N, C-alpha and C positions, 0 to 999 in steps of 0.2 A: 752950105747942103754941097755945095766943093767937097768937104772933108767927109761927107755920110762916103759917096763916090768912093776918093780913097778908099776910104775903110771896107765897104763893102767890095770893092776889085783884091784890096792887099786879102781879107777874106777867101774869097774864091782860090786864090791863086795857092794861098797856106794850105785849105784844102785841097784842091789838084795836086800839087804835091804830095798830100799824105797819100789819095788815092796810089798816085805811084810807088811811090814806096813800101806802101803797101803790097802791090804787085808785085814788083821783085824779092821783097823779101820771102812771098809763099813760092814765086819762082824758084827764087834757091833752095828754098827749103826742098823744093819738091826735085830739084837737080839732085840735093848733095842726098835726097833717100834714096833718089833712082842710083848713083852711083853707090851707096855705101851695099842697096842690095845688087847689084851686078854683084860688088867684090863679096860680099855674101856667099852666092850660086857659087862663084870658080872657087871659092876656098872650098866648099862642098865635093864640087866634084873632083881637085886635086888630092882633097881627102879619102873621097871615094876607090878615085884612082890608086894613091898610096897604097890602101887598103887590099887591094885585089889585085899590085903585086907583089906586096907583103904573106901574103894567103898562097899564093900561086908557086910562089918562090923554093928552091928547095932547101932544104936545112942543110947547112953545114953539118961534117961527123961531129968533127971536135968542137966545141967550145960552148954549143947550142946547149942548154937549159930548158 
C-alpha cells in the first residue's frame, strides 16, 4: 500500500512538472515570435525610410548611371 502511494505521488509530480515545462516552452516560443515580429517590423520601417531617402535625394552630376 505504501509503495503504491509513493508511486502515485511521483507520477503526479512528473505530470505537473511536464505541464509546467510545456507552459514555459509555449511562453518562450511566443516571446521569440513577438521579438522576431518586432524586429521584422523595424526592418521594414528602416527599409522604407532608406527607400524614401534614396528616391528624394538629389542625384550627383557625375558618376551616376
